C-alpha positions in Angstrom: 11.7 138.9 43.3 12.7 141.4 40.4 12.7 145.3 41.2 13.3 148.2 38.7 15.8 150.8 39.6 17.3 153.7 37.7 21.0 154.5 37.6 21.9 157.8 35.7 18.8 157.8 33.5 19.1 153.9 32.7 16.6 151.4 33.9 17.8 147.9 35.3 16.1 145.1 36.9 17.7 143.5 39.8 16.7 140.2 41.3 17.2 140.5 45.1 16.5 136.8 45.7 19.7 135.8 44.3 22.6 137.3 46.3 26.1 136.7 45.3 28.8 136.7 48.3 32.0 137.4 47.2 33.8 137.4 50.9 36.3 134.7 51.8 34.6 132.8 54.7 36.8 133.2 57.9 37.1 129.7 59.4 38.7 130.2 62.6 41.2 127.7 63.7 40.8 126.4 60.2 42.3 126.9 56.6 42.2 130.6 55.6 44.0 133.2 53.9 47.2 135.2 55.5 49.1 138.2 54.6 52.4 139.1 56.2 52.6 135.8 58.0 50.8 137.1 61.1 49.0 134.8 63.6 46.1 133.0 62.0 42.5 134.0 63.2 41.5 131.7 66.2 38.6 131.3 68.7 38.5 129.5 72.0 35.5 129.0 74.4 35.4 131.6 77.3 35.7 129.8 80.9 35.1 130.9 84.3 35.6 128.3 86.9 33.2 125.6 86.1 31.5 127.7 83.4 32.7 127.0 80.0 31.5 128.4 76.7 31.3 125.1 74.7 28.6 122.9 74.5 30.9 119.8 73.9 32.8 120.5 77.0 29.4 120.3 78.9 28.4 124.1 78.8 25.0 125.0 78.5 25.6 127.2 75.3 28.6 128.3 72.9 30.2 131.7 73.4 33.7 132.3 72.3 36.6 134.6 72.1 37.8 135.6 68.8 41.2 137.0 67.9 42.0 138.1 64.4 43.7 141.0 62.5 41.1 142.2 59.8 43.9 143.4 57.5 45.6 140.3 57.2 43.3 137.4 58.2 40.6 137.7 55.3 38.1 140.1 53.4 38.3 143.2 55.0 36.9 146.9 54.2 39.0 149.7 55.3 38.8 153.6 55.4 41.4 156.3 55.2 41.9 156.0 59.1 44.1 153.2 58.0 46.7 155.6 57.2 46.1 158.8 59.5 47.0 159.4 62.9 43.3 160.6 63.6 41.6 157.5 64.5 39.0 157.4 61.8 36.3 154.4 61.7 35.1 152.7 58.7 31.6 152.7 60.5 31.7 156.3 60.0 32.9 156.6 56.3 30.9 154.0 54.8 27.4 155.6 54.6 26.6 153.7 51.2 23.9 151.1 51.4 23.4 149.8 47.9 26.1 150.9 45.4 26.2 150.3 41.6 29.2 148.4 40.8 31.2 147.1 37.8 32.9 143.7 38.2 35.7 143.4 35.6 38.4 141.1 35.3 42.1 142.0 34.4 45.4 140.0 33.7 48.2 141.5 35.7 51.3 142.3 33.5 55.0 141.4 34.4 57.1 144.0 35.2 59.1 143.6 32.2 56.0 144.1 30.1 55.1 147.6 31.1 56.8 151.1 31.8 54.3 152.0 34.4 55.7 152.9 37.6 55.4 152.6 41.4 56.7 154.4 44.7 59.4 151.9 45.4 61.8 149.9 42.9 59.7 147.4 41.0 61.4 143.9 40.8 61.6 141.9 37.5 59.5 139.3 38.8 56.6 141.4 40.3 53.2 141.2 38.7 51.6 144.6 38.1 47.8 145.6 37.6 48.3 148.5 35.3 46.2 151.1 34.1 46.6 149.7 30.6 45.0 146.5 32.1 42.1 148.2 33.7 41.3 150.4 30.7 41.2 147.2 28.5 38.7 145.5 31.0 36.6 148.4 31.0 36.5 148.9 27.1 34.9 145.7 26.8 31.7 147.1 28.5 31.5 150.6 26.8 29.0 149.1 24.3 26.6 148.1 27.1 26.9 151.5 28.6 28.0 149.8 31.8 31.5 151.4 32.3 29.8 154.8 31.7 27.2 154.1 34.4 30.2 153.7 36.8 32.1 156.4 35.5 29.2 159.0 36.0 27.7 157.4 39.1 28.4 159.6 42.3 28.3 156.4 44.4 30.0 153.9 42.2 32.3 150.8 43.2 34.7 148.9 40.9 35.2 145.2 41.6 38.5 143.8 40.2 39.0 140.1 39.6 42.7 139.1 38.7 44.0 136.3 36.7 44.8 133.6 37.4 41.8 133.0 39.4 40.9 129.9 41.4 39.8 128.4 44.9 43.5 128.9 46.2 42.7 132.6 46.8 40.6 131.3 49.8 43.6 129.8 51.8 46.5 131.5 50.1 49.6 132.4 52.5 51.0 135.8 51.0 54.5 135.7 52.6 57.2 134.7 50.4 55.8 135.4 46.9 54.9 139.1 46.3 51.0 139.3 45.2 50.0 141.5 42.2 49.8 145.2 43.1 48.6 148.4 41.3 50.8 150.6 39.6 50.9 154.4 40.5 49.4 155.1 37.1 46.4 152.4 37.5 45.5 153.9 40.9 45.5 157.4 39.7 43.1 156.4 36.9 40.7 154.6 39.3 40.5 157.8 41.6 40.1 159.8 38.4 37.1 158.1 37.0 35.4 158.9 40.5 35.4 155.2 41.9 34.2 155.6 45.3 34.4 151.9 46.5 37.2 149.6 45.4 37.2 145.9 45.8 40.1 143.8 44.9 41.1 140.0 45.2 44.7 140.9 46.3 45.9 141.2 50.2 46.8 145.1 49.5 46.6 147.6 46.6 49.9 148.5 47.3 53.3 146.0 47.2 53.1 143.9 50.0 56.5 145.4 51.2 56.8 148.9 50.3 58.9 150.6 52.9 55.8 151.5 54.5 54.8 154.2 52.0 51.4 153.0 51.1 51.4 155.2 48.0 48.3 153.8 46.4 46.1 154.1 49.4 47.0 157.8 49.7 46.3 158.2 46.2 43.0 156.6 46.4 41.9 158.5 49.5 43.8 161.7 48.3 46.3 161.9 51.2 49.5 163.8 50.6 52.4 161.6 50.0 54.0 160.9 53.5 51.4 162.6 55.3 49.4 161.0 58.2 47.0 163.7 58.0 43.5 164.4 56.0 43.1 167.6 54.0 39.9 169.3 52.3 40.2 167.2 49.4 40.4 163.9 51.1 37.8 161.5 50.2 36.8 160.3 53.5 33.6 158.3 52.7 35.5 156.1 49.9 36.5 152.8 51.0 38.9 149.9 49.9 38.0 146.2 50.2 40.9 143.6 50.1 41.1 139.8 49.8 37.6 139.4 48.1 37.2 136.0 46.1 35.0 136.2 42.9 34.4 132.9 41.4 34.9 132.3 37.6 31.3 131.5 37.0 30.2 134.9 38.0 30.1 137.1 35.0 31.9 140.4 34.5 29.1 143.1 34.4 27.0 145.7 36.3 26.0 144.7 39.9 24.1 146.4 42.9 26.7 146.1 45.6 25.5 145.7 49.5 29.0 146.4 51.4 28.3 144.8 54.8 30.6 145.3 57.6 30.5 144.6 61.3 29.9 147.8 63.3 33.5 148.2 64.4 34.8 151.7 65.5 38.1 150.8 63.9 39.8 151.7 60.6 38.9 148.3 59.3 36.3 145.5 59.7 36.0 142.3 58.4 33.5 142.6 55.7 30.9 140.6 53.3 30.1 142.2 50.1 27.0 140.9 48.4 26.2 141.4 44.6 23.1 141.4 42.9 23.1 141.2 39.2 21.6 144.0 37.1 19.9 143.3 33.7 
């Protein structure tokens, strides 16, 4: 089912019959990714007397209690409420339904290969998602006008796939080894080009252990360093989606993004980003 849409004066065809799911399936009680070594996501049948919510145990239907931490157990979308005293919900912040999005692939750099910085000391074996790496990836799409479309759109998303990339991201345990994270310069650049929704395949845009500063989150949402309050310039309607997985067969390029979340009145929700290729 082909539809034609216009984005900033350019016409694109979108095939709505070929959705691409870039979320990580959350397998309760099964293999799943994990950040910070928290308890895994679990489910168990609800029970009351002789009533049990499991057909395998003689129940008339299945109804279970789920226990999970969105920020740590899989693909999740979060809002500025993640770092504020005020309880701001992602359900209220995410208002965009269909979003032009550019998918790019970037190679993180070793700390010894760049002079870019971060809020806490960088360790020699850290892998950094740098401004240079992002600009290099974006430059590959300039000729087709795709990067320009994302820069000039007022509801644009940037989806970043990092290398190396394989199915181990579906179950990786982010505990002992620090995953790649963004430099200060990279995050300022992403905010400067007007990226409204950022989607990444790492567990956090900040260093996993960063003394609680969450400096990149504050840069993206425009919250003052060390502050737990919004201001007049805070980007309330912007979101960050972490722990996605984009298989290698999905080509870099321009897509239409449907950023799906559960209707949680919370700072984060389990997420299901769906892409539709634009041509």
